[in-house]
DRENRO-781920 format. One line per 2 residues: number of its first residue (from 1); for each residue z negated, y negated, x negated of C-alpha. Coordinates in nm, 4 decimals. Each point is the difference from the previous one (the first is absolute). Layout:
NUM> Z/Y/X | ...
This chain:
1> -1.3208/1.8732/0.8334 | -0.1861/0.0888/-0.3199
3> -0.2014/-0.2469/-0.2052 | 0.2733/0.0071/-0.2623
5> 0.2650/-0.0754/0.2587 | -0.2133/-0.2750/0.1472
7> -0.0505/-0.1483/-0.3433 | 0.3716/0.0246/-0.0700
9> 0.0751/-0.1696/0.3325 | -0.2318/-0.2844/-0.0856
11> 0.1658/-0.0396/-0.3369 | 0.3430/-0.0069/0.1592
13> -0.0967/-0.2749/0.2431 | -0.1805/-0.2143/-0.2579
15> 0.1728/-0.3236/-0.1081 | 0.2044/0.0352/-0.3213
17> -0.1704/-0.1021/-0.3272 | 0.2315/-0.2974/-0.0624
19> -0.1036/-0.1483/0.3360 | -0.3689/0.0738/-0.0490
21> 0.0070/-0.1743/-0.3397 | 0.1207/-0.3188/0.1686
23> -0.2449/0.0175/0.2884 | -0.2965/0.0685/-0.2267
25> -0.1757/-0.3162/-0.1321 | 0.1185/-0.0495/-0.3571
27> -0.2960/-0.1974/-0.1304 | -0.3763/0.0156/0.0316
29> -0.0408/-0.3497/-0.1425 | -0.2453/-0.2312/0.1780
31> 0.1270/-0.2541/0.2502 | 0.1356/-0.3099/-0.1817
33> -0.2206/-0.2451/0.1867 | 0.1312/-0.3078/-0.1815
35> 0.3599/0.0896/0.0896 | -0.1044/0.0771/0.3596
37> -0.1656/-0.3420/0.0368 | 0.3049/-0.1733/-0.1494
39> 0.2296/0.1847/0.2399 | -0.2116/-0.0971/0.2996
41> -0.0062/-0.3669/-0.0983 | 0.3676/-0.0067/-0.0988
43> 0.1241/0.1367/0.3335 | -0.2598/-0.1421/0.2395
45> -0.0276/-0.3572/-0.1315 | 0.3682/-0.0891/0.0694
47> -0.0390/0.1272/0.3571 | -0.3058/-0.2207/0.0402
49> 0.1910/-0.3055/-0.1174 | 0.2997/0.0934/0.2153
51> -0.2088/0.0259/0.3167 | -0.1841/-0.3221/-0.0839
53> 0.3318/-0.1843/-0.0346 | 0.1462/0.1807/0.3034
55> 0.2655/0.1551/-0.2249 | -0.0841/0.3722/0.0089
57> 0.3512/0.0964/-0.1142 | -0.0424/-0.2104/-0.3135
59> -0.3333/0.1655/-0.0703 | 0.1577/0.3441/0.0464
61> 0.2739/-0.0782/-0.2548 | -0.2535/-0.1201/-0.2573
63> -0.1974/0.3204/0.0575 | 0.3176/0.2050/-0.0508
65> 0.0461/-0.1651/-0.3384 | -0.3648/0.0697/-0.0782
67> 0.0467/0.3647/0.1013 | 0.2689/0.0394/-0.2654
69> -0.2371/-0.1460/-0.2590 | -0.2855/0.2277/0.1055
71> 0.2220/0.3091/-0.0277 | 0.1274/-0.1071/-0.3445
73> -0.3404/-0.0875/-0.1482 | -0.0620/0.3343/-0.1697
75> -0.0165/-0.0819/-0.3731 | -0.3108/-0.0586/-0.2131
77> 0.1208/-0.2607/-0.2471 | 0.0316/-0.3455/0.1526
79> 0.3397/-0.0754/-0.1449 | 0.1335/0.3235/0.1436
81> -0.1602/-0.0902/0.3330 | 0.1780/-0.3352/-0.0092
83> 0.3314/0.1776/-0.0543 | -0.0727/0.2589/0.2692
85> -0.0724/-0.2720/0.2555 | 0.2272/-0.2876/-0.1034
87> 0.3252/0.1862/-0.0687 | 0.0129/0.1785/0.3389
89> -0.0807/-0.3336/0.1685 | 0.2899/-0.1708/-0.1741
91> 0.2496/0.2663/0.1008 | -0.1638/0.0313/0.3415
93> 0.0630/-0.3689/0.0696 | 0.3631/0.0457/-0.1028
95> 0.0267/0.3085/0.2212 | -0.1466/-0.1660/0.3105
97> 0.2359/-0.2934/-0.0490 | 0.3046/0.2291/-0.0228
99> -0.1149/0.1969/0.3035 | -0.0545/-0.3158/0.2044
101> 0.3497/-0.1233/-0.0823 | 0.1640/0.3225/0.1294
103> -0.2284/0.0454/0.3036 | 0.2031/0.0769/0.3116
105> 0.3343/0.0286/-0.1832 | 0.0589/0.3680/0.0889
107> 0.2159/0.1859/-0.2492 | -0.0222/-0.2848/-0.2495
109> -0.3738/0.0704/-0.0150 | 0.0729/0.3693/-0.0577
111> 0.2272/-0.0828/-0.2947 | -0.2446/-0.2545/-0.1425
113> -0.2999/0.2323/0.0140 | 0.2018/0.2859/-0.1489
115> 0.0886/-0.2227/-0.2958 | -0.3628/-0.1108/-0.0334
117> -0.0979/0.3682/0.0051 | 0.2377/0.0714/-0.2893
119> -0.1400/-0.2865/-0.2091 | -0.3594/0.0827/0.0889
121> 0.0481/0.3668/-0.0832 | 0.1469/-0.0802/-0.3413
123> -0.2844/-0.2434/-0.0664 | -0.2523/0.2727/0.0793
125> 0.1040/0.1918/-0.3108 | -0.1235/-0.2817/-0.2255
127> -0.3682/0.0776/0.0484 | -0.2943/0.0136/0.2366
129> -0.0152/-0.3748/0.0672 | 0.3705/-0.0215/0.0828
131> -0.0271/0.3163/0.2084 | -0.2505/-0.1561/0.2390
133> 0.1806/-0.3342/0.0246 | 0.0321/-0.1182/0.3583
135> 0.3711/-0.0876/-0.0129 | 0.1277/0.2732/0.2324
137> -0.3194/0.0313/0.2036 | -0.0095/-0.3664/0.0990
139> 0.3762/-0.0180/0.0453 | -0.0320/0.2740/0.2637
141> -0.2856/-0.1877/0.1696 | 0.1935/-0.3281/-0.0013
143> 0.3105/0.1648/0.1447 | -0.1951/0.1802/0.2739
145> -0.2594/-0.2485/0.1235 | 0.0522/-0.3429/0.1559
147> -0.1842/-0.2231/-0.2464 | -0.0924/-0.3697/0.0325
149> 0.2735/-0.2515/-0.0756 | 0.1209/-0.1532/-0.2263
151> 0.1013/0.2719/-0.2461 | -0.2383/-0.1086/-0.2768
153> -0.3205/0.0257/0.2067 | -0.0429/0.3785/-0.0177
155> 0.0584/0.0266/-0.3796 | -0.2430/-0.2845/-0.0566
157> -0.2726/0.1522/0.2178 | 0.0321/0.3451/-0.1555
159> -0.0224/-0.1532/-0.3462 | -0.3127/-0.1906/0.1017
161> -0.1600/0.3289/0.1063 | 0.0800/0.1614/-0.3342
163> -0.1309/-0.3006/-0.1921 | -0.3202/0.0160/0.2045
165> -0.0581/0.3595/-0.1163 | 0.0873/-0.0951/-0.3569
167> -0.2450/-0.2908/0.0065 | -0.2848/0.2182/0.1241
169> 0.0831/0.2582/-0.2649 | -0.0132/-0.2567/-0.2800
171> -0.3312/-0.1503/0.1149 | -0.1867/0.2849/-0.1687
173> 0.1879/-0.0418/-0.3294 | -0.2590/-0.2328/-0.1670
175> -0.2806/0.2317/0.1113 | 0.1428/0.3084/-0.1693
177> -0.2125/0.0813/-0.3072 | 0.2508/0.2345/-0.1568
179> 0.3754/-0.0037/-0.0240 | 0.1566/0.2994/0.1760
181> 0.2165/0.0421/-0.3109 | -0.3108/0.0234/-0.2197
183> -0.1578/0.2539/0.2335 | 0.3213/0.2039/-0.0108
185> 0.0079/0.0031/-0.3828 | -0.3672/0.1009/-0.0103
187> 0.0834/0.2775/0.2448 | 0.2735/0.1190/-0.2377
189> -0.2539/0.0231/-0.2829 | -0.2309/0.2031/0.2236
191> 0.2898/0.2301/0.0921 | 0.0788/0.0475/-0.3720
193> -0.3671/0.0788/-0.0668 | 0.0142/0.2707/0.2664
195> 0.3241/0.1284/-0.1541 | -0.1546/0.0302/-0.3448
197> -0.3072/0.1688/0.1448 | 0.2256/0.2529/0.1769
199> 0.2136/0.0801/-0.3083 | 0.0020/0.3727/-0.0566
201> -0.1097/0.0807/0.3564 | 0.1752/0.0879/0.3251
203> -0.0746/-0.3482/0.1377 | 0.2319/-0.1640/-0.2527
205> 0.3150/0.0015/0.2147 | -0.1671/-0.1768/0.2909
207> -0.1534/-0.2594/-0.2320 | 0.3327/-0.0656/-0.1694
209> 0.1650/-0.0691/0.3357 | -0.2779/-0.2458/0.0816
211> 0.0616/-0.1771/-0.3332 | 0.3725/-0.0274/0.0723
213> -0.0653/-0.1510/0.3422 | -0.2601/-0.2381/-0.1400
215> 0.2319/-0.1149/-0.2788 | 0.2811/-0.0610/0.2490
217> -0.2294/-0.2048/0.2238 | -0.1403/-0.2073/-0.2870
219> 0.3391/-0.0769/-0.1526 | 0.1444/-0.0896/0.3395
221> -0.2845/-0.2431/0.0729 | 0.0012/-0.1696/-0.3399
223> 0.3756/-0.0267/-0.0439 | 0.0377/-0.1300/0.3559
225> -0.2527/-0.2715/-0.0766 | 0.1470/-0.0811/-0.3415
227> 0.3455/-0.0305/0.1558 | -0.1068/-0.3396/0.1279
229> -0.1461/-0.1278/-0.3262 | 0.2339/0.1574/-0.2586
231> -0.2865/0.0779/-0.2378 | -0.1815/-0.3354/0.0245
233> -0.3097/0.1485/0.1695 | -0.2510/0.0842/-0.2748
235> -0.1997/0.2208/0.2380 | 0.3079/0.2070/0.0790
237> 0.1008/0.0210/-0.3667 | -0.3430/0.1354/-0.0862
239> -0.0001/0.2480/0.2885 | 0.3469/0.1200/-0.0939
241> -0.1112/0.0495/-0.3608 | -0.3012/0.1988/0.1198
243> 0.2230/0.2136/0.2204 | 0.2552/0.0595/-0.2753
245> -0.2567/0.1282/-0.2509 | -0.1141/0.2714/0.2386
247> 0.3458/0.1610/-0.0283 | -0.0696/0.1616/-0.3426
249> -0.3108/0.1588/0.1513 | 0.2121/0.1420/0.2821
251> 0.2487/0.1278/-0.2577 | -0.2717/0.1676/-0.2058
253> -0.1514/0.1839/0.2970 | 0.2771/0.2659/0.0267
255> -0.0414/0.0780/-0.3715 | -0.3646/0.0852/0.0641
257> 0.0721/0.1866/0.3221 | 0.2780/0.2278/-0.1240
259> -0.2254/0.1181/-0.2834 | -0.2876/0.0571/0.2473
261> -0.2339/-0.2122/-0.2119 | -0.2563/-0.1718/0.2252
263> -0.1104/-0.3391/-0.1262 | -0.3618/-0.1011/-0.0644
265> -0.1659/-0.1793/0.2913 | -0.0334/-0.3145/-0.2119
267> 0.3736/-0.0671/0.0203 | 0.0388/-0.0153/0.3838
269> -0.3273/-0.1951/0.0095 | 0.1437/-0.2561/-0.2430
271> 0.3100/-0.0413/0.2161 | -0.2193/-0.0553/0.3082
273> -0.1903/-0.2665/-0.1927 | 0.3323/-0.1707/-0.0742
275> 0.0815/0.0156/0.3726 | -0.3190/-0.1918/0.0744
277> 0.0887/-0.2587/-0.2654 | 0.3457/-0.0464/0.1515
279> -0.1323/-0.0391/0.3548 | -0.2679/-0.2493/-0.1021
281> 0.2247/-0.1718/-0.2583 | -0.2571/0.0507/-0.2762
283> 0.0858/-0.0766/-0.3621 | -0.1582/0.0610/-0.3387
285> -0.1273/0.3531/0.0589 | -0.1625/0.2110/-0.2694
287> 0.2054/0.2359/-0.2137 | 0.0506/0.3489/0.1394
289> -0.2067/0.2916/-0.1264 | 0.2188/0.3090/0.0359
291> -0.0069/0.3553/-0.1385 | 0.2182/0.0579/-0.3058
293> 0.3453/0.1373/0.0958 | 0.0836/0.3486/-0.1232
295> 0.3689/0.0471/0.0925 | 0.3238/-0.1999/0.0449
297> -0.0631/-0.0142/0.3740 | -0.3547/-0.1311/-0.0291
299> 0.1074/-0.2446/-0.2721 | 0.2585/-0.1352/0.2430
301> -0.2679/-0.0451/0.2665 | -0.2400/-0.1612/-0.2472
303> 0.2558/-0.2493/-0.1299 | 0.1263/-0.0909/0.3476
305> -0.3530/-0.0470/0.1347 | -0.1123/-0.2203/-0.2878
307> 0.3101/-0.2171/0.0328 | -0.0549/-0.0302/0.3769
309> -0.3600/-0.1105/-0.0614 | 0.1184/-0.2767/-0.2356
311> 0.2484/-0.1344/0.2543 | -0.2378/0.0278/0.2981
313> -0.2767/-0.1892/-0.1817 | 0.2326/-0.2619/-0.1490
315> -0.0188/-0.3306/0.1869 | 0.3529/-0.1296/-0.0584
317> 0.2628/0.2594/-0.0891 | 0.3096/-0.1372/-0.1628
319> 0.2422/-0.0624/0.2901 | 0.2941/0.0474/-0.2352
321> -0.1197/0.3479/-0.0972 | -0.0115/0.1357/0.3529
323> 0.2616/0.2631/0.0722 | 0.0978/0.0302/0.3673
325> 0.0492/0.3744/0.0304 | 0.2162/-0.0412/0.3066
327> 0.1809/-0.3125/-0.1163 | -0.0800/-0.3690/0.0239
329> 0.0888/-0.1518/0.3375 | 0.3118/-0.2085/-0.0210
331> 0.0496/-0.3439/0.1515 | 0.0240/-0.0168/0.3781
333> 0.3726/-0.0747/0.0005 | 0.0712/0.2937/-0.2300
335> -0.2059/0.2347/0.2190 | 0.1798/-0.1176/0.3142
337> 0.3435/0.0551/-0.1542 | -0.1012/0.3392/-0.1375
339> -0.1463/0.1132/0.3327 | 0.3033/-0.1229/0.1932
341> 0.2345/0.1866/-0.2311 | -0.2045/0.3194/0.0259
343> -0.0059/-0.0156/0.3803 | 0.3726/-0.0680/0.0342
345> 0.1004/0.2748/-0.2444 | -0.2502/0.2654/0.1097
347> 0.1298/0.2910/0.2057 | -0.3490/0.0633/0.1416
349> -0.0198/-0.3641/0.1103 | 0.3299/0.0176/0.1901
351> -0.0876/0.3375/0.1532 | -0.3272/-0.1215/0.1394
353> 0.1495/-0.3311/0.1127 | 0.2803/0.1774/0.1861
355> -0.2469/0.2474/0.1478 | -0.2184/-0.2770/0.1415
357> 0.3007/-0.2048/0.1155 | 0.1429/0.3016/0.1840
359> -0.3242/0.0609/0.1893 | -0.0503/-0.3691/0.0830
361> 0.3610/-0.0296/0.1152 | -0.0354/0.3060/0.2235
363> -0.3270/-0.1314/0.1451 | 0.1466/-0.3403/0.0802
365> 0.3263/0.1456/0.1338 | -0.1867/0.2447/0.2231
367> -0.2185/-0.2684/0.1518 | 0.3078/-0.2205/0.0524
369> 0.1808/0.2748/0.1909 | -0.2965/0.1512/0.1863
371> -0.2542/-0.2189/0.1787 | -0.3286/0.0703/-0.1793
373> -0.3120/-0.2058/0.0851 | -0.1185/-0.2114/-0.2962
375> 0.2786/0.1543/-0.2056 | -0.0930/-0.1708/-0.3274
377> -0.2805/0.2552/-0.0396 | 0.2625/0.2663/-0.0745
379> 0.1230/-0.1787/-0.3130 | -0.3583/-0.0906/-0.0913
381> -0.0930/0.3674/0.0037 | 0.2964/0.0811/-0.2245
383> -0.1139/-0.2694/-0.2419 | -0.3545/0.1335/-0.0159
385> 0.0897/0.3672/-0.0297 | 0.2981/0.0001/-0.2352
387> -0.1886/-0.0613/-0.3220 | 0.0685/0.3002/-0.2279
389> -0.1935/-0.1719/-0.2803 | -0.3099/0.0204/0.2215
391> 0.0214/0.3756/0.0615 | 0.1865/0.2539/0.2069
393> 0.2317/-0.1564/0.2578 | -0.0411/0.3016/0.2276
395> -0.3786/-0.0109/-0.0160 | -0.0102/-0.3757/0.0498
397> 0.2129/0.0279/0.3134 | -0.2264/0.2674/0.1479
399> -0.3192/-0.1761/-0.1061 | 0.1246/-0.3324/0.1368
401> 0.0533/0.1617/0.3395 | -0.3518/0.1427/-0.0105
403> -0.1483/-0.3288/-0.1238 | 0.1865/-0.2006/0.2620
405> -0.1287/0.2245/0.2763 | -0.3556/-0.0438/-0.1285
407> 0.0495/-0.3761/-0.0248 | 0.1273/-0.0150/0.3566
409> -0.3141/0.1767/0.1180 | -0.1920/-0.2948/-0.1462
411> 0.2451/-0.2664/0.1166 | 0.0484/0.1161/0.3593
413> -0.3496/-0.0857/0.1324 | 0.0013/-0.3275/-0.1947
415> 0.3307/-0.1161/0.1493 | -0.1020/0.1203/0.3457
417> -0.3504/-0.1484/0.0113 | 0.0099/-0.3082/-0.2232
419> 0.1933/-0.2976/0.1442 | 0.1858/-0.2344/-0.2319
421> -0.2452/-0.2624/-0.1157 | -0.3177/-0.0443/-0.1993
423> -0.1048/0.3637/0.0391 | 0.2888/0.0896/-0.2314
425> -0.1890/-0.1570/-0.2903 | -0.3036/0.2368/-0.0136
427> 0.2304/0.2936/0.0721 | 0.2161/-0.1002/-0.2970
429> -0.3093/-0.0298/-0.2209 | -0.0762/0.3666/0.0629
431> 0.3585/0.1320/-0.0140 | 0.0879/-0.1902/-0.3181
433> -0.3014/0.1388/-0.1857 | 0.1287/0.3531/0.0657
435> 0.3165/-0.0596/-0.2062 | -0.1538/-0.0052/-0.3520
437> -0.2632/0.2510/0.1081 | 0.2582/0.2610/0.1058
439> 0.2899/-0.0782/-0.2369 | -0.1567/0.1927/-0.2887
441> -0.0353/0.3065/0.2232 | 0.3729/0.0598/0.0288
443> 0.3244/-0.1123/0.1603 | -0.0795/0.1326/0.3489
445> -0.3371/-0.1765/-0.0037 | 0.1602/-0.3263/-0.1144
447> 0.2589/0.0228/0.2780 | -0.2726/0.0624/0.2571
449> -0.1819/-0.3147/-0.1182 | 0.3052/-0.2291/-0.0191
451> 0.1595/0.1031/0.3317 | -0.2542/-0.1640/0.2365
453> -0.0035/-0.3171/-0.2118 | 0.3780/-0.0372/0.0179
455> 0.0010/0.0729/0.3724 | -0.2677/-0.2620/0.0652
457> 0.1914/-0.2628/-0.1985 | 0.3280/0.0952/0.1680
459> -0.1638/-0.0383/0.3387 | -0.0818/-0.3619/-0.0832
461> 0.3732/-0.0588/-0.0555 | 0.1554/0.1912/0.2925
463> -0.2917/0.0361/0.2506 | 0.0768/0.3574/0.1050
465> -0.3554/0.1303/-0.0298 | -0.0540/0.3682/0.0750
467> 0.3740/0.0451/0.0596 | 0.0508/-0.0196/-0.3790
469> -0.1722/0.3326/-0.0600 | 0.2591/0.2528/0.1171
471> 0.3059/-0.1886/-0.1383 | -0.1781/-0.0270/-0.3343
473> -0.0521/0.3753/-0.0200 | 0.3522/0.0771/0.1226
475> 0.1555/-0.2358/-0.2544 | -0.2077/0.1538/-0.2772
477> 0.1215/0.3477/0.0904 | 0.3613/-0.1184/0.0042
479> -0.0408/-0.1687/-0.3392 | -0.1639/0.3083/-0.1491
481> 0.2817/0.2130/0.1435 | 0.2657/-0.2199/-0.1637
483> -0.1789/0.0250/-0.3358 | -0.0403/0.3763/0.0245
485> 0.3667/0.0562/0.0842 | 0.1931/-0.2720/-0.1868
487> -0.2520/-0.0708/-0.2752 | -0.1239/0.3511/-0.0679
489> 0.1830/0.2994/0.1482 | 0.3510/-0.1326/-0.0670
491> -0.0894/-0.1456/-0.3404 | 0.0693/0.2464/-0.2859
493> -0.2873/-0.1203/-0.2197 | -0.2532/0.1044/0.2629
495> 0.0701/0.3681/-0.0577 | -0.0361/-0.0037/-0.3769
497> -0.3165/-0.0043/-0.2076 | 0.0307/-0.2916/-0.2411
499> -0.2735/0.1364/-0.2257 | 0.2455/0.2069/-0.2006
501> 0.2412/-0.2756/-0.0990 | -0.2797/-0.2355/-0.1010
503> -0.1729/0.2752/-0.1929 | 0.3280/0.0807/-0.1762
505> 0.0267/-0.3619/-0.1115 | -0.3557/0.0162/-0.1350
507> 0.0771/0.3201/-0.1939 | 0.3115/-0.1586/-0.1504
509> -0.2097/-0.3014/-0.1034 | -0.2512/0.2358/-0.1624
511> 0.2834/0.1548/-0.2026 | 0.0951/-0.3475/-0.1226
513> -0.3661/-0.0743/-0.0732 | -0.0303/0.3176/-0.2100
515> 0.3073/-0.1039/-0.1989 | -0.1394/-0.3467/-0.0609
517> -0.3530/0.1198/-0.0826 | 0.0984/0.2745/-0.2476
519> 0.3516/-0.0939/-0.1065 | 0.1004/-0.1945/-0.3107
521> -0.1186/-0.3227/0.1663 | -0.3246/0.1515/0.1278
523> -0.2099/-0.2154/-0.2341 | 0.1737/-0.3171/0.1157
525> -0.0976/-0.2266/0.2848 | -0.3307/0.1382/0.1311
527> -0.0040/-0.2551/0.2821 | 0.3306/0.1398/0.1271
529> -0.1471/0.3511/-0.0023 | -0.2938/-0.1230/0.2059
531> 0.2300/-0.1741/0.2480 | 0.2130/0.3150/0.0332
533> -0.3079/0.2136/0.0613 | -0.1386/-0.2426/0.2601
535> 0.3358/0.0014/0.1789 | -0.0059/0.3793/0.0135
537> -0.3515/0.0090/0.1422 | 0.0900/-0.2696/0.2519
539> 0.3073/0.2040/0.0998 | -0.2185/0.3062/0.0436
541> -0.2364/-0.2059/0.2138 | 0.2980/-0.0864/0.2226
543> 0.0903/0.3689/0.0132 | -0.3518/0.0786/0.1205
545> 0.0272/-0.2686/0.2680 | 0.3351/0.1397/0.1126
547> -0.1515/0.3467/0.0017 | -0.2844/-0.1148/0.2260
549> 0.2505/-0.1717/0.2306 | 0.2188/0.3080/0.0206
551> -0.2970/0.2187/0.0935 | -0.0353/-0.2022/0.3221
553> 0.3552/0.0876/0.1032 | 0.0517/0.2804/0.2543
555> 0.1474/0.3328/-0.1145 | 0.2050/0.0808/-0.1936
557> -0.0311/-0.3167/-0.2132 | -0.3776/0.0190/-0.0335
559> 0.0096/0.3668/-0.1023 | 0.2702/-0.0702/-0.2591
561> -0.2051/-0.2851/-0.1450 | -0.3053/0.2232/-0.0425
563> 0.2051/0.2315/-0.2231 | 0.0392/-0.2776/-0.2585
565> -0.3717/-0.0461/-0.0600 | -0.0413/0.2503/-0.2900
567> 0.2916/-0.1584/-0.1827 | -0.1372/-0.3536/0.0504
569> -0.3244/0.1063/-0.1646 | 0.1849/0.1819/-0.2793
571> 0.2104/-0.3066/-0.0826 | -0.3117/-0.2162/-0.0187
573> -0.1496/0.2471/-0.2471 | 0.3171/-0.0237/-0.2098
575> -0.0492/-0.3766/-0.0310 | -0.3625/0.0516/-0.1012
577> 0.0957/0.2558/-0.2621 | 0.2697/-0.2300/-0.1414
579> -0.2448/-0.2874/-0.0284 | -0.2634/0.2211/-0.1604
581> 0.2500/0.1213/-0.2601 | 0.1032/-0.3566/-0.0862
583> -0.3655/-0.1004/-0.0427 | -0.0591/0.2921/-0.2378
585> 0.2982/-0.1048/-0.2100 | -0.1275/-0.3581/-0.0091
587> -0.3303/0.1267/-0.1383 | 0.1153/0.2258/-0.2787
589> 0.1708/0.3059/0.1474 | 0.3400/0.0853/-0.1545
591> 0.3189/-0.1031/0.1814 | 0.1615/0.2819/0.2002
593> 0.3351/0.1451/-0.1172 | 0.3082/-0.1659/0.1493
595> 0.1287/0.3351/0.1314 | -0.3214/0.0550/0.1956
597> 0.0247/-0.3471/0.1543 | 0.3649/0.0608/0.0912
599> -0.0865/0.3326/0.1663 | -0.2640/-0.1630/0.2192
601> 0.2420/-0.2774/0.0932 | 0.2645/0.2533/0.0988
603> -0.2435/0.1923/0.2197 | -0.1136/-0.3204/0.1715
605> 0.3573/-0.1127/0.0672 | 0.0891/0.3434/0.1391
607> -0.3050/-0.0205/0.2239 | 0.1030/-0.3458/0.1233
609> 0.3562/0.1152/0.0671 | -0.1245/0.3065/0.1866
611> -0.2329/-0.2063/0.2176 | 0.2881/-0.2255/0.1034
613> 0.2268/0.2931/0.0745 | -0.2133/0.1863/0.2525
615> -0.3020/-0.0103/0.2280 | -0.0641/0.3747/-0.0365
617> -0.2782/0.0552/-0.2545 | 0.0063/0.3124/-0.2191
619> -0.1555/0.0897/-0.3326 | 0.1977/-0.0099/-0.3260
621> -0.1262/0.1401/-0.3287 | 0.0352/-0.2550/-0.2797
623> 0.0001/0.1099/-0.3652 | -0.1398/-0.2771/-0.2195
625> -0.0675/0.1372/-0.3502 | -0.2075/-0.2015/-0.2454
627> -0.3169/-0.0168/-0.2044 | -0.2881/0.1064/0.2248
629> -0.2330/-0.2195/-0.2075 | 0.2392/-0.2953/-0.0025
631> -0.0496/-0.3331/0.1694 | 0.2510/0.0809/0.2761
633> -0.1393/0.3432/0.0887 | -0.1879/-0.1230/0.3115
635> 0.3085/-0.1950/0.1103 | 0.2225/0.3079/-0.0352
637> -0.2469/0.1967/0.2092 | -0.0021/-0.2611/0.2773
639> 0.3813/-0.0197/0.0084 | 0.0273/0.3782/0.0179
641> -0.2626/0.0083/0.2762 | 0.1863/-0.2634/0.1995
643> 0.3232/0.1947/-0.0175 | -0.1748/0.3226/0.0952
645> -0.1872/-0.1584/0.2921 | 0.2846/-0.1711/0.1787
647> 0.3408/-0.0375/-0.1526 | 0.2664/-0.0525/0.2686
649> 0.3105/0.2149/-0.0082 | 0.3298/-0.1032/0.1683
């Protein structure tokens, strides 16, 4: 065999890229020692109390509730952490109660858990917090394990465990010197400073994506916090005002970039100084000393920066003059009714609910017909794996099998050598600390850390010891098999790249944005223009996330997704060019002719229609005549480039 053949053989036997991406650690961040200590205390302390009171099963249930809290404690802002811990605990208590009531009822339990799966799946489409709610997970546990009587004991103990984690999390609240929301807004200013510094260079695109992500994070944190206070928190009103005034700077950046006019270093430096003022909550700063602007683009930057400095250094911005770019949060009752209506009327919600219900029903029916040891693990595996909002279903099923096998390697010697009793406490201290340490590394690593913890707690309830190991792995394989067949291979959505349809929606929204920005009403409500632009960028951020998810799918889905990348970038450049043109008009450039605006709209709508019609990407030459010195010339060029790069043809 030649060296070339040997090299080819090695390449053929290497694991596929989509699998390697999941097995490779995804983060080089340092170990979160505070979270590791909290996890150790949260899971080991209940066991200590349980053994002291000679109620080890009670201690195990409290630790199970704490485990859910440890897994959900992933946010930075404290109010988001409260939601991430408390909401799953509430639904988890309801789930364990429902499961306990149907325990041992045979086919009635199958029907009940299938219905719970439908409801839980539809709830998952609301958002991240609802997606990780413990309704279905704990219902499966309650229906599969003999829990202490009466029926209310298990829900109460699990809730106590979650509250224990929540209490430890909140203990550090008074010691925090800086609000996470304030740090996020300061980070947005720093990202904008980097964007302005990169204007006119090849690094601009990467910096603009970082600004979009930072803006999304900051708005999500602040609006989530303000949802509780309805504008009564002065600190949040001020932070929101400071975040809003950075938007004109973001809008002005494309105008500088498309003209390839690098900005003086004093301008990014001034924005970084504002970031420091935001983070430290300083007021009364000195007036800015900036170079004189020499073009419409630089005048836009100068005006936006000076206005931002006034708002950042102002102690008490007028709360009635604060414009929520993404909309003021409505009252709780209104939000509940709106969310309920959206879930019940959404096709995606019903599809995912039915998908999860089908897999849960098959898992429960199979274990009712075929004797499977510790059969509730099959449905548990389905619950963990079938989370399309968390990434590729196929990859998660494979990675869960790998992670489970690794976790069993850890659990087997523990269950074989450590007898039930006080030695479980120091073992739990070590195992629990691995959960936050490995979670950031990836799904397989998280599974490997959680598996021995769950097995140790389960052993305190059913006393099977080492005999749990093989049934646990077998059940996991069965659950993964059900998901791969019924939740992936036989599900039509699994074989289609969803990037195209979402990108088509974004292109159609851009066409509407062009009409609003340069049509007869283009000089109207500027706040509405800003909201429309932010929605487009947020949509494009979702497209990027979907693109990254699709790349982890096995062929041919992953390969099809990769073909969309040039068009994703081209569409983002179209938005930038549109914004830059609007800024130039706002600062003295003449309005574009209506015919030119209509031609761009038509090309964008044709592009959107073509994207929806096919997944085969081909180039199309677009003729967009107009004044080469006009305000829309860069936009016409970007639209033509997008159509030439990747315009689908039926």
